[in-house]
C-alpha positions as CSV (number, residue, x, y, z in Angstrom):
1,M,19.8,169.0,175.5
2,N,20.3,167.0,172.3
3,K,23.7,165.9,171.2
4,H,24.9,166.0,167.3
5,C,28.3,164.3,167.6
6,L,30.1,163.7,164.4
7,P,30.4,160.0,164.2
8,T,33.2,157.5,163.7
9,L,33.3,156.9,160.1
10,F,33.8,153.1,160.3
11,Y,32.3,152.1,157.1
12,L,33.4,155.3,155.3
13,L,37.0,154.6,156.0
14,F,37.4,151.4,154.0
15,S,36.4,153.4,150.9
16,M,39.2,155.8,151.6
17,F,42.0,153.3,151.3
18,T,42.6,151.3,148.4
19,G,39.1,149.6,147.7
20,S,40.4,146.2,147.4
21,A,41.7,144.7,150.8
22,Q,43.4,141.7,148.8
23,Q,45.7,144.3,147.1
24,Q,46.8,146.1,150.4
25,A,50.4,145.6,151.6
26,A,50.8,144.9,155.1
27,S,53.1,146.1,157.8
28,Y,54.6,142.6,158.7
29,P,58.3,141.8,159.1
30,G,59.4,140.0,155.8
31,N,56.9,142.1,153.7
32,G,59.5,144.7,152.6
33,I,58.5,147.2,155.3
34,P,61.6,148.7,156.9
35,D,61.8,148.3,160.7
36,H,61.4,151.9,161.4
37,E,58.1,151.8,159.8
38,L,56.8,149.1,162.2
39,P,54.9,149.8,165.3
40,D,57.3,150.8,168.1
41,S,58.0,147.7,170.2
42,N,58.5,149.9,173.3
43,G,55.5,152.0,173.4
44,W,53.2,152.3,176.4
45,W,50.4,150.8,174.5
46,K,52.3,147.5,173.9
47,K,51.3,146.3,177.4
48,N,47.9,145.7,175.7
49,N,45.7,146.5,178.8
50,L,43.8,149.3,177.3
51,R,40.5,150.5,179.1
52,V,39.3,153.1,176.8
53,I,36.4,155.6,177.3
54,Q,35.8,157.8,174.1
55,V,33.8,160.9,174.6
56,N,32.7,162.2,171.2
57,L,31.9,165.6,172.0
58,P,29.4,167.5,170.2
59,D,30.4,171.2,169.7
60,Y,28.3,172.8,172.7
61,E,29.7,170.2,175.1
62,A,32.9,172.0,175.1
63,A,31.3,175.0,176.8
64,T,30.0,172.9,179.7
65,L,32.4,170.0,180.3
66,D,34.1,170.0,183.6
67,P,37.6,168.5,183.5
68,D,37.5,167.4,187.2
69,S,34.1,165.6,186.9
70,L,35.1,163.9,183.8
71,V,38.3,162.6,185.3
72,K,36.4,161.4,188.4
73,D,34.0,159.7,186.0
74,L,36.9,157.8,184.3
75,Q,38.1,156.6,187.5
76,D,34.9,155.4,188.6
77,F,34.9,153.4,185.4
78,S,38.3,152.0,185.9
79,A,39.4,153.6,182.6
80,N,43.0,154.1,181.9
81,T,42.7,155.9,178.5
82,L,40.5,158.8,177.4
83,L,39.9,159.5,173.9
84,I,38.4,162.9,173.3
85,N,38.2,165.5,170.4
86,A,40.9,167.6,169.3
87,G,40.7,168.9,165.8
88,G,40.0,168.4,162.1
89,I,36.5,169.0,161.6
90,M,36.5,171.6,164.3
91,A,39.1,172.6,166.9
92,F,38.3,171.9,170.5
93,Y,41.4,174.1,171.2
94,P,42.6,177.7,170.7
95,T,44.1,177.0,167.2
96,R,46.0,179.6,165.2
97,L,45.7,178.2,161.8
98,P,43.2,180.0,159.4
99,F,42.3,176.7,157.6
100,Q,40.8,175.0,160.7
101,Y,37.4,176.1,161.9
102,T,37.3,176.9,165.6
103,N,34.3,175.3,167.8
104,P,32.3,178.4,168.8
105,Y,31.7,176.8,172.4
106,M,35.3,176.1,172.8
107,K,36.9,177.2,176.3
108,E,40.5,178.0,175.9
109,H,41.8,175.7,178.6
110,M,39.3,173.0,178.4
111,L,41.7,170.3,176.5
112,G,44.7,171.4,178.3
113,D,43.1,171.1,181.7
114,V,41.8,167.6,180.9
115,I,45.1,166.2,179.8
116,E,46.9,167.6,182.9
117,K,44.4,166.3,185.3
118,C,44.3,162.8,183.4
119,H,47.9,162.6,183.6
120,A,47.9,163.5,187.3
121,R,45.7,160.3,187.8
122,G,47.6,158.1,185.4
123,I,45.2,158.1,182.7
124,R,46.6,158.5,179.2
125,V,44.9,160.7,176.6
126,I,44.3,160.1,172.9
127,V,43.1,162.7,170.9
128,R,40.9,162.3,168.0
129,F,41.2,164.1,164.6
130,D,38.9,163.9,161.5
131,F,39.9,165.4,158.2
132,S,36.8,164.0,156.2
133,R,35.0,167.5,156.2
134,V,35.4,171.3,156.7
135,H,33.1,173.9,157.7
136,E,31.3,175.8,155.0
137,S,33.2,178.9,155.9
138,I,36.4,177.0,154.7
139,F,34.5,175.7,151.7
140,K,33.4,179.2,150.5
141,A,37.0,180.4,150.7
142,H,38.4,176.9,149.1
143,P,35.8,175.3,147.3
144,D,38.5,173.4,145.1
145,W,39.6,171.6,148.6
146,C,36.3,169.5,148.5
147,Y,34.8,166.7,147.0
148,L,33.0,167.2,143.5
149,S,31.1,164.6,141.7
150,A,30.6,164.1,138.0
151,K,27.5,165.9,138.2
152,G,29.0,168.9,140.1
153,D,27.5,167.8,143.4
154,R,29.1,168.1,146.8
155,I,28.7,165.8,149.7
156,I,27.3,168.0,152.5
157,N,26.2,167.4,156.1
158,T,24.4,170.4,157.3
159,N,27.3,172.9,157.2
160,M,30.1,170.4,156.9
161,Y,31.7,169.7,153.4
162,A,33.5,166.5,152.4
163,V,36.9,167.1,151.3
164,T,39.4,165.6,148.6
165,I,42.4,163.9,150.0
166,N,44.8,165.2,147.3
167,A,43.8,168.9,148.1
168,P,46.2,171.1,150.3
169,Y,43.7,170.8,153.3
170,V,44.6,167.2,153.6
171,Q,48.0,167.0,152.1
172,D,49.3,170.0,154.0
173,G,46.9,171.4,156.5
174,A,46.2,168.2,158.4
175,F,49.8,167.8,159.2
176,R,50.1,171.3,160.4
177,I,47.0,170.8,162.7
178,I,48.2,167.5,164.2
179,G,51.7,169.4,164.6
180,E,50.2,172.2,166.5
181,V,48.4,170.0,168.8
182,M,51.2,167.9,169.4
183,D,53.5,171.2,170.2
184,L,50.7,172.6,172.5
185,Y,49.9,169.4,174.7
186,P,51.7,166.4,176.1
187,I,49.4,163.8,174.4
188,D,49.7,160.2,174.6
189,G,48.5,159.3,171.2
190,I,46.2,160.5,168.1
191,F,43.2,158.6,166.7
192,L,42.3,159.4,163.0
193,N,39.0,159.4,161.3
194,M,41.2,159.2,158.1
195,P,40.8,161.4,155.1
196,G,40.5,159.5,151.9
197,Y,38.4,158.9,148.7
198,Q,34.9,159.4,149.4
199,T,32.1,158.3,147.2
200,G,29.0,159.0,149.3
201,N,27.4,160.4,152.3
202,A,27.6,157.9,154.7
203,Y,25.2,159.4,157.2
204,E,22.3,159.5,154.6
205,G,23.2,156.4,152.6
206,K,23.4,158.3,149.2
207,Y,26.1,157.4,146.6
208,Y,27.6,160.1,144.6
209,G,30.4,158.4,142.8
210,I,34.2,158.8,142.2
211,D,35.6,162.2,143.2
212,Q,36.3,164.4,140.1
213,N,38.0,167.2,141.9
214,E,40.9,168.9,139.7
215,F,43.6,167.9,142.4
216,D,42.5,164.3,141.9
217,R,42.7,164.6,138.4
218,K,46.0,166.0,138.1
219,R,47.7,163.6,140.6
220,F,46.1,160.6,139.1
221,A,47.3,161.9,135.5
222,A,50.8,162.2,136.9
223,F,50.5,158.7,138.4
224,S,49.1,156.7,135.7
225,Q,49.7,158.9,132.5
226,E,45.7,158.9,132.2
227,E,43.9,161.9,131.1
228,R,40.8,161.2,133.0
229,L,39.6,159.7,136.2
230,P,37.3,156.7,136.0
231,L,33.6,157.5,136.4
232,E,32.5,154.1,137.4
233,E,33.8,151.5,140.2
234,K,34.2,148.6,137.8
235,K,36.8,146.2,139.1
236,D,37.4,144.5,135.5
237,D,38.0,148.1,133.9
238,P,41.7,148.7,133.5
239,L,41.3,152.2,134.2
240,Y,39.7,151.6,137.4
241,K,42.5,149.2,138.4
242,K,44.9,152.0,137.9
243,Y,42.6,154.1,140.0
244,E,42.8,151.6,142.9
245,A,46.5,151.4,142.7
246,F,46.7,155.3,142.7
247,K,44.3,155.3,145.7
248,K,46.7,152.7,147.8
249,A,50.0,154.8,146.6
250,T,48.5,158.2,147.7
251,Q,47.1,156.9,151.0
252,D,50.2,155.0,151.9
253,D,52.3,158.3,151.2
254,W,50.0,160.2,153.3
255,S,50.2,157.5,156.3
256,K,54.0,157.3,156.0
257,R,54.4,161.2,156.1
258,L,52.1,161.3,159.3
259,F,54.0,158.4,160.7
260,E,57.4,160.5,160.3
261,L,55.8,163.5,161.6
262,V,54.7,162.1,164.9
263,K,57.2,159.8,165.6
264,G,59.9,162.4,164.6
265,K,58.5,164.5,167.5
266,N,57.8,161.7,170.0
267,K,58.1,158.0,169.6
268,Q,55.8,157.5,172.6
269,I,52.9,158.9,170.8
270,A,50.7,156.1,169.8
271,I,49.1,156.5,166.3
272,C,45.6,154.7,166.4
273,T,43.2,154.3,163.4
274,Y,41.3,151.5,161.4
275,S,44.2,150.4,158.9
276,D,47.3,148.5,159.7
277,K,50.1,150.5,157.9
278,Y,52.2,153.1,159.8
279,V,50.0,152.6,162.9
280,D,50.4,151.3,166.4
281,I,46.9,150.6,167.6
282,I,44.3,149.1,164.8
283,R,40.8,150.3,166.0
284,H,37.9,148.3,165.1
285,E,34.3,148.8,166.0
286,S,31.2,146.6,167.2
287,Q,28.2,148.2,165.8
288,T,24.6,147.4,165.7
289,N,23.3,148.4,162.1
290,S,20.9,145.8,160.7
291,L,19.2,142.3,161.4
292,P,20.1,139.6,162.0
293,Y,22.2,141.0,164.9
294,W,25.7,139.5,165.2
295,P,26.5,138.4,168.8
296,Y,30.2,137.3,167.7
297,S,31.1,141.0,166.6
298,A,33.9,141.4,169.0
299,S,35.3,138.0,168.6
300,D,35.1,138.3,164.7
301,N,36.8,141.8,164.7
302,V,39.4,141.3,167.3
303,G,40.2,137.6,166.0
304,N,40.6,138.8,162.5
305,A,42.8,141.9,163.1
306,G,44.7,140.4,166.0
307,N,45.7,137.2,163.9
308,S,46.4,139.1,160.7
309,Y,48.5,141.8,162.2
310,P,50.0,140.2,165.1
311,H,52.6,143.0,165.7
312,H,49.7,145.5,166.4
313,I,47.8,146.2,169.4
314,I,43.9,145.7,168.7
315,S,41.3,148.0,170.3
316,N,37.7,147.0,169.5
317,S,35.3,149.8,170.5
318,S,31.7,148.9,171.5
319,I,29.8,151.9,169.9
320,Q,26.9,152.5,172.1
321,Q,24.5,154.0,169.8
322,I,22.1,152.1,168.0
323,S,22.6,153.7,164.6
324,F,23.9,157.0,163.1
325,Q,20.2,158.2,163.1
326,S,19.4,157.0,166.5
327,R,22.2,158.3,168.8
328,Y,20.5,158.9,171.7
329,N,19.7,155.3,172.4
330,A,22.6,152.7,173.4
331,V,22.6,149.1,172.5
332,E,21.3,146.8,175.1
333,P,23.3,146.3,178.2
334,E,23.6,142.7,177.6
335,E,24.9,143.2,174.0
336,T,27.6,145.6,175.3
337,S,28.5,142.8,178.2
338,I,29.0,140.5,175.3
339,R,31.2,142.6,173.3
340,L,33.4,143.6,176.2
341,Y,33.9,139.8,177.4
342,E,34.6,139.0,173.8
343,N,37.3,141.6,173.5
344,I,39.0,140.2,176.7
345,A,38.7,136.7,175.5
346,N,40.3,137.4,172.2
347,G,43.1,139.5,173.4
348,S,41.8,143.3,173.0
349,G,41.6,145.7,175.8
350,L,38.5,147.3,176.5
351,D,37.1,150.2,174.5
352,V,33.6,151.9,174.7
353,S,32.6,155.1,172.5
354,L,29.9,157.3,173.8
355,I,28.2,160.4,172.5
356,G,29.4,163.2,174.6
357,D,30.4,163.6,178.2
358,L,29.3,161.0,180.8
359,R,27.4,163.7,182.9
360,G,23.6,164.1,181.8
361,Y,23.8,161.4,179.5
362,E,20.8,160.5,177.7
363,D,20.9,156.6,178.1
364,E,22.8,155.6,181.2
365,R,21.6,151.7,181.1
366,N,24.9,150.4,180.0
367,F,27.0,152.4,182.6
368,D,26.9,149.6,185.3
369,I,27.9,146.8,182.9
370,I,30.8,149.0,181.5
371,K,32.0,149.8,185.1
372,K,31.6,146.0,186.1
373,V,33.6,144.7,183.3
374,Y,36.2,147.6,183.4
375,A,36.7,146.9,187.1
376,F,37.0,143.3,186.4
377,H,39.8,143.6,183.7
378,K,41.5,146.0,185.9
379,R,41.6,143.5,188.8
380,F,42.7,140.5,186.7
381,E,44.6,142.2,183.9
382,I,47.8,140.3,184.7
383,Y,45.8,137.3,183.0
384,F,44.6,139.3,179.7
385,G,46.2,140.5,176.4
386,N,49.3,138.2,176.3
387,Y,47.8,135.4,174.4
388,S,48.9,132.8,171.7
389,S,46.9,130.5,169.7
390,V,45.9,126.9,170.2
391,A,43.8,126.7,167.1
392,K,44.8,124.1,164.3
393,I,42.0,125.5,162.0
394,A,42.0,128.8,160.2
395,L,38.8,130.5,158.9
396,I,39.7,133.1,156.3
397,A,38.1,136.3,156.3
398,P,36.9,138.3,153.1
399,G,38.5,141.3,154.3
400,P,38.8,143.3,157.5
401,W,35.0,144.5,157.3
402,P,33.2,141.8,155.4
403,T,30.0,142.9,153.7
404,G,27.5,141.6,151.3
405,G,27.0,137.9,150.1
406,S,30.5,137.0,151.3
407,M,30.0,138.4,154.8
408,Q,27.0,136.1,155.1
409,E,28.9,133.0,153.9
410,Y,31.8,133.8,156.1
411,R,29.6,134.6,159.2
412,G,27.6,131.3,158.6
413,I,30.7,129.2,158.7
414,L,31.9,131.2,161.8
415,L,28.9,130.5,163.6
416,M,28.9,126.9,162.9
417,L,32.5,126.5,164.3
418,K,31.4,128.6,167.6
419,E,28.3,126.6,168.2
420,A,30.6,123.3,167.8
421,H,33.1,124.7,170.2
422,I,35.9,124.0,167.7
423,P,38.7,126.5,168.4
424,F,39.9,128.3,165.2
425,D,41.7,131.4,164.2
426,I,40.5,134.2,161.8
427,V,43.0,135.5,159.1
428,E,42.4,138.2,156.6
429,D,42.4,137.1,153.0
430,A,44.9,139.6,152.1
431,Q,47.3,138.6,154.8
432,I,47.7,134.9,153.8
433,A,51.0,135.2,151.9
434,N,52.3,137.7,154.7
435,R,51.6,134.9,157.3
436,A,53.0,132.1,155.4
437,D,54.7,130.4,158.2
438,K,51.7,130.6,160.5
439,I,49.2,129.1,157.9
440,K,51.3,126.1,157.3
441,T,51.0,125.1,160.9
442,Y,47.2,124.9,160.6
443,R,45.8,121.3,159.7
444,L,42.7,122.9,158.0
445,V,42.1,126.2,156.2
446,I,38.4,127.1,155.4
447,L,37.9,129.6,152.4
448,P,34.3,130.8,152.7
449,E,33.5,132.3,149.2
450,I,37.1,133.9,149.1
451,T,36.5,134.8,145.4
452,Y,40.0,136.4,144.8
453,L,43.5,135.5,146.2
454,S,46.8,137.0,145.3
455,A,49.2,134.7,143.2
456,E,51.7,134.8,146.1
457,S,48.8,133.6,148.5
458,I,47.7,130.8,146.2
459,L,51.3,129.5,145.9
460,M,51.5,129.5,149.7
461,L,48.2,127.6,150.2
462,K,49.5,124.8,147.7
463,E,52.7,124.5,149.5
464,A,50.7,124.2,152.7
465,C,48.5,121.6,151.1
466,R,51.4,119.8,150.0
467,Q,52.8,119.6,153.4
468,G,49.6,118.3,155.0
469,T,47.2,121.2,155.4
470,N,43.7,120.4,154.3
471,L,41.5,123.0,152.5
472,I,37.9,123.3,152.3
473,A,36.6,126.3,149.9
474,T,32.7,127.0,149.6
475,N,30.6,128.6,147.0
476,R,32.3,130.7,144.5
477,S,35.7,130.4,145.9
478,L,38.4,131.1,143.4
479,F,35.9,131.1,140.8
480,D,38.0,133.6,138.7
481,D,41.1,131.2,138.6
482,P,40.0,128.4,136.7
483,A,43.5,126.8,136.4
484,T,43.7,126.7,140.4
485,L,40.4,125.2,140.8
486,L,41.2,122.5,138.3
487,E,44.9,121.8,140.1
488,L,43.4,121.9,143.6
489,F,40.2,120.4,143.5
490,G,39.8,118.8,140.0
491,A,36.9,121.1,139.3
492,K,35.5,123.1,136.5
493,A,32.7,125.6,136.9
494,V,29.7,124.8,134.6
495,K,27.3,127.1,136.1
496,I,28.4,129.4,138.9
497,D,25.1,130.8,139.8
498,Y,22.1,128.4,140.1
499,E,19.3,128.9,142.6
500,G,19.0,125.7,144.6
501,S,15.3,126.3,146.0
502,G,13.6,123.0,145.3
503,N,16.7,120.9,145.2
504,Y,17.8,118.2,147.6
505,L,21.1,116.7,148.7
506,D,21.2,112.8,148.8
507,M,22.6,112.2,152.2
508,G,22.7,108.3,151.7
509,N,26.5,108.1,152.4
510,K,26.4,107.4,156.3
511,R,30.1,106.5,156.4
512,I,31.0,110.2,156.0
513,F,27.8,111.8,157.2
514,K,27.3,110.2,160.5
515,R,25.1,113.0,161.8
516,F,22.3,111.9,159.5
517,S,21.4,108.5,160.6
518,L,17.6,109.4,160.3
519,Q,17.7,111.8,157.3
520,K,17.9,110.7,153.7
521,M,17.6,114.2,152.1
522,V,18.5,117.8,153.0
523,Y,16.6,120.7,151.4
524,W,18.5,123.6,149.6
525,K,18.0,127.3,149.2
526,Y,20.3,129.9,147.4
527,N,23.2,129.1,145.4
528,L,24.0,125.5,144.6
529,A,26.3,125.9,141.6
530,Q,26.8,123.1,139.1
531,Y,30.5,122.1,138.9
532,D,32.1,119.3,136.6
533,L,33.9,117.5,139.4
534,S,35.4,114.6,137.0
535,G,39.0,115.6,138.1
536,A,38.2,115.1,141.6
537,D,39.3,111.8,143.6
538,S,36.0,111.6,145.2
539,V,32.4,113.1,145.3
540,F,29.8,113.3,147.9
541,L,26.2,114.4,148.1
542,P,24.6,113.9,144.9
543,I,22.4,116.8,144.1
544,L,18.8,115.9,143.4
545,T,16.5,117.7,140.8
546,K,13.8,120.2,142.0
547,G,11.1,117.4,141.2
548,R,7.4,118.7,140.9
549,P,6.5,121.5,143.1
550,G,2.7,121.8,144.0
551,P,0.0,120.3,146.3
552,P,0.9,117.3,148.2
553,E,-0.9,115.0,145.6
554,I,1.7,115.6,143.0
555,V,5.1,116.3,144.8
556,G,8.2,114.3,144.4
557,G,10.2,113.3,141.4
558,H,13.7,114.2,142.9
559,V,16.4,112.3,141.1
560,P,20.0,112.6,140.7
561,S,21.0,115.4,138.4
562,G,24.5,114.4,137.7
563,Y,26.0,117.1,139.9
564,Y,27.5,117.0,143.3
565,A,27.6,119.3,146.2
566,I,31.3,118.1,147.3
567,G,34.4,117.1,145.5
568,V,37.6,116.0,147.1
569,K,41.0,115.9,145.6
570,K,44.3,114.6,147.2
571,Y,47.0,117.3,146.7
572,G,50.4,116.2,148.2
573,D,49.7,115.2,151.9
574,G,46.6,117.3,152.1
575,K,42.9,117.2,151.1
576,C,41.2,119.7,149.0
577,I,37.5,119.9,149.3
578,L,35.1,121.9,147.2
579,L,31.6,122.8,148.4
580,P,30.3,124.6,145.3
581,E,27.3,126.2,147.3
582,N,26.0,128.7,149.7
583,I,26.3,126.5,152.9
584,G,27.3,129.4,155.1
585,K,24.9,132.0,154.0
586,L,22.1,129.3,154.2
587,Y,23.1,128.6,157.9
588,Y,23.4,132.3,158.6
589,L,20.1,133.3,157.4
590,Q,18.0,130.1,157.7
591,G,19.5,128.4,160.9
592,Y,18.7,124.7,159.7
593,K,21.0,122.6,161.9
594,E,21.3,119.9,159.3
595,H,23.3,122.4,157.0
596,R,25.7,123.1,159.8
597,N,25.9,119.2,160.4
598,I,27.0,118.7,156.6
599,L,30.2,121.0,157.2
600,L,30.9,119.4,160.6
601,D,30.7,116.0,159.2
602,I,33.3,117.2,156.3
603,I,35.5,118.8,159.0
604,D,35.6,115.6,160.7
605,Y,36.4,113.7,157.4
606,A,39.3,116.3,156.8
607,Y,40.7,116.8,160.1
608,P,39.4,114.0,162.4
609,E,41.2,115.4,165.4
610,S,39.1,118.8,165.5
611,G,36.8,117.3,167.7
612,R,39.2,116.5,170.2
613,M,40.6,120.0,170.6
614,L,37.9,120.7,173.2
615,K,35.1,118.6,174.2
616,T,32.2,120.0,176.2
617,D,28.5,119.5,176.8
618,A,28.0,123.4,177.0
619,P,25.1,124.6,174.9
620,E,25.8,126.1,171.6
621,R,25.0,129.6,173.0
622,V,27.9,129.3,175.3
623,E,30.9,130.6,173.5
624,C,34.1,129.0,174.3
625,I,37.4,130.8,173.6
626,L,40.8,128.8,174.6
627,R,44.1,130.4,174.6
628,Q,47.5,129.9,175.7
629,Y,48.5,132.7,178.1
630,S,51.4,134.5,179.7
631,R,51.4,136.9,182.6
632,N,50.9,140.4,181.5
633,E,53.4,141.8,183.9
634,A,55.1,145.1,183.9
635,T,58.3,143.7,182.7
636,Q,56.5,141.9,179.5
637,T,54.7,143.2,176.6
638,R,52.3,141.1,174.3
639,H,54.8,140.8,171.7
640,S,57.7,139.6,173.2
641,N,59.7,136.7,171.8
642,K,57.9,134.7,174.5
643,T,54.8,135.0,172.6
644,V,55.5,135.5,168.9
645,T,57.7,132.5,168.6
646,I,55.2,130.1,170.0
647,D,54.0,127.4,167.6
648,P,50.2,127.2,167.6
649,G,48.7,124.5,169.6
650,Y,49.0,123.7,173.3
651,D,51.7,121.2,172.9
652,G,53.6,122.5,176.1
653,A,56.9,122.9,174.4
654,N,56.5,126.7,174.9
655,N,57.3,129.1,177.7
656,T,53.5,130.1,178.4
657,D,52.4,130.1,181.8
658,G,49.3,127.9,181.0
659,L,45.8,128.1,179.5
660,I,43.0,130.1,179.8
661,L,39.5,129.3,178.8
662,H,36.8,132.1,178.4
663,L,33.2,131.3,178.6
664,V,30.8,134.2,177.2
665,N,27.2,133.3,177.9
666,L,25.0,134.1,174.8
667,T,21.8,132.4,176.0
668,G,20.2,135.8,176.2
669,F,20.5,136.6,172.6
670,S,17.3,135.9,170.7
671,G,18.1,137.0,167.2
672,N,16.4,140.5,167.2
673,T,17.2,141.4,170.7
674,Y,19.3,140.7,173.8
675,F,18.1,139.6,177.2
676,K,19.6,138.8,180.5
677,P,21.6,135.5,179.9
678,L,20.1,132.4,181.5
679,P,22.3,130.8,184.1
680,V,24.0,127.4,182.6
681,Y,24.6,124.8,185.1
682,A,26.9,121.7,185.4
683,L,29.3,122.3,182.5
684,H,32.0,119.6,181.7
685,F,35.2,120.2,179.8
686,E,37.8,117.9,178.4
687,L,41.0,118.8,176.4
688,P,44.4,117.8,175.7
689,S,47.3,119.1,177.7
690,V,50.7,117.5,177.9
691,F,51.5,119.3,181.2
692,K,49.8,118.4,184.4
693,P,48.3,121.7,185.9
694,S,49.5,123.0,189.1
695,K,46.2,124.5,189.9
696,I,43.0,125.6,188.1
697,Y,40.9,128.5,189.3
698,T,38.1,130.7,187.9
699,L,38.3,134.5,187.7
700,S,35.1,136.2,189.1
701,D,34.0,139.5,190.6
702,D,34.5,137.8,193.9
703,G,38.0,136.9,193.1
704,K,39.6,133.6,192.3
705,R,38.2,130.5,193.3
706,P,39.8,127.0,193.0
707,L,38.5,124.4,190.6
708,P,38.8,120.6,191.1
709,F,40.2,118.7,188.1
710,T,41.7,115.5,187.0
711,W,44.6,114.9,184.5
712,E,45.6,111.6,183.1
713,K,47.7,110.7,180.2
714,G,47.6,114.0,178.6
715,T,43.9,114.5,179.1
716,L,42.5,117.4,181.3
717,R,39.0,117.3,182.6
718,F,37.2,119.7,185.1
719,S,33.6,120.8,185.6
720,L,32.0,124.4,186.1
721,S,29.0,124.3,188.6
722,Q,27.4,127.5,187.2
723,L,27.8,130.0,184.3
724,D,26.4,133.5,184.5
725,A,27.4,136.1,181.9
726,Y,31.2,135.2,182.0
727,T,33.5,133.0,183.5
728,G,37.2,133.0,183.0
729,I,39.0,129.6,184.0
730,V,42.9,129.7,184.4
731,I,45.0,126.6,183.9
732,D,48.5,127.2,185.2
733,K,51.4,124.9,184.5
C-alpha cells in the first residue's frame, strides 16, 4: 500500500516568517520580551530528555492504525514522546467545525485511544497541526481564504490549496481547531507546521510570487499606509522592506495569540515549531536533499539553535525519507546513526520522523539503529541534555537554515574546525546582540560571509574586540557597511566579485603559515575579491596574477598583483582579520587541504591557545564534541541556574559534575553515500583540566567501563583502545 503523507514543511517555513533572519526579534531575556512570554521554566519538556517518534499519517492509515500495536512499538523503540496528526489540513478526530475537512478514513476513537494508551505507559503525546492548506471543498466555499498570485494562479497539491495567513481560516479558524482538540483530549503538546507567507509550491519547486490576496492587501495597507503589495522580493526596495516588517509583525501577532490560547488553557502543554518566539521546543530537521551530503547536519542544527536560543529545548528530527519525491525509501542507517549520536552530543534529545505507522513500513532498514540509540539514550540519559560550553571560539551562522553561497562558506569553515578537532560554538547572526555577554567571553569570533549585521550587533562586536576578542571575517562579510570594514579591518572594497581561477597565493611567509614548509604557492578558485588594505596594520598572502594559461611550454608568469588575501588590524586588545575570499566555499566544494591549512594557521596566529583546547591523534573523520555536563536528574532541568550562569570554558570554577567527550565515527561517510564506519584504534587525548578527575569511564551498550588516565599540573591525558560508531567518555570531578 502506498503512503501519501503530507510532509513537514521545513524549507517552506522560513518564507512564512519574516524573510530576513537578522531582523527577527528573539525571545531572550533582556530583549524586551515579557517574562510571561518566555518558555515555561517548569514544563515537563524542560528535562530535555525527549525521545520522539513522529508518525506522519497519510489519510488512509487512520482506518487501520491499532493504538495497542502503536504503543507497543513505541515502547520497543524506547520512545517517551509520540508526535501524531490531529488537525488543520484534515481532521484525524471527530471535529464539529465546518471549515475543517474531515479525513474520510477517520475512526472516531482512534486519536483518543492513542493518547489514553500512551499516557497509561508514561508516553507523552504531541499532536500535529498544519494550517498551510485546505481541502478543495473548503476552497470552493471560501476561495478568498487561499493564496492568489499576481497572475491569478493558486498553489495546489492535488486537492489541497495553499492558504493566506491573513484570511479568516488562519486568523480565526486555526485557533478554534486547536482549542477544540485541547478541549477534547489531554494532550501534552502541539506541533505546528505554521501558516504563513507562501510564495511557491515547495513540493514541486515552483515559484509563484508574493501573495496578492485581498486580505493581505487590506492588512498591509492598514499597517504601512501603502495601497499595493510588492510584486517582487527585492531587498533594496523600500516597499518590500515595509512588507518584510509587516510579515514579521503579523506572524508575531499570530504566534502570541496562540501562546495565550494554549497557556491560558494549560501551561503544561508544550508549543513546538521551527521558530523561537512564543514556543517551548524549537524543532529542527536533518534532511538529505542534495549533494554533497552534510554529515554534520545534526551538530550544525542543534549547535546553532541551542547556542542562539539557550532558554529553549531543541529537538532535531532525523527525517527518514530521502526526498519529498522519494518518500518510500529511508536514508542509510549509518546516516541516521550519525544524526542521532550528534543530537545526543550537542544537547538535543532524539527525534525521528517517519511516514505513517511503524507496522507494515516500506523501508525498515533504520529500525534497528533507531532502537539501539534510543535504548542507549534511555539507559544513560542522566549524562545527557544538561550541558554547557567549553568553547572559546564562536562560528557565526548565516541564519537558522543557511542556504546558497553563504551556506557553502559557512559549512566549509565549520568543516575545517571539525576536522581540526577545535571546540567551537555556533551562534546565529541575528542573535549576536541578544547574546552579548556570551559573545564577549569568546577569544575568537568567525564571520563566514556574514553580509549583514544589525547596528546593535556591530557595536557589540566592536566592544568585544576592544576587550580582547579576535575577529576573522571571510569573503563578502559586511560588504554593505564600508564604514565598519574600514574601522575594524582598515579595508576598502575595490572589486567585491572577482573570479580567482588561475590566481595563486604566495605562501612565502613561513613565520605565520607554518603548515606550508614544502609549498610556495596555493591555487585559487571562486571569489578572490580585491580590497585596498592600506588601512590595515599587516597584510599577508600576496595574490599572484593569473599568468599564462595553456600547454606546459608557455605556462607561468604569475607575479604579484598588488592585492593581498589577508589584512590584519589591531582594534583595542583584539585583532580584526579580513580574508576577502571564498575560502570556506572552496574547501566545502573542492576539499583541498591546503586551503584549510591557511585558515588554521590564521587561527593559530589570532588565538594560539586554540590548539591546546583538545589535542588528539584521532582521524579527521572522528567528530569530537567536548562539553561540561551536569547530571540530568529528576530534581534538575537543563536551564537551572547551575547551567545558565556557567562561564564558557572548563575552568573548574563552576558547579558542573565534570566533562563529557562525545566521539562520533564518520569514517563510513564517502561524500555521496554512507557505509558502516571503520573501527578506529588507539586514540589518544590531551586536554586542560584544573580539576583532577575522580574517575573516567566510557558509556557503551554494555554499560560503563573505567578508563585509565593521568593528570598532572592541569593537563589530563587518556587513551581509547577502540572506537566503533560512537563512544561517550565521562570525566567526573
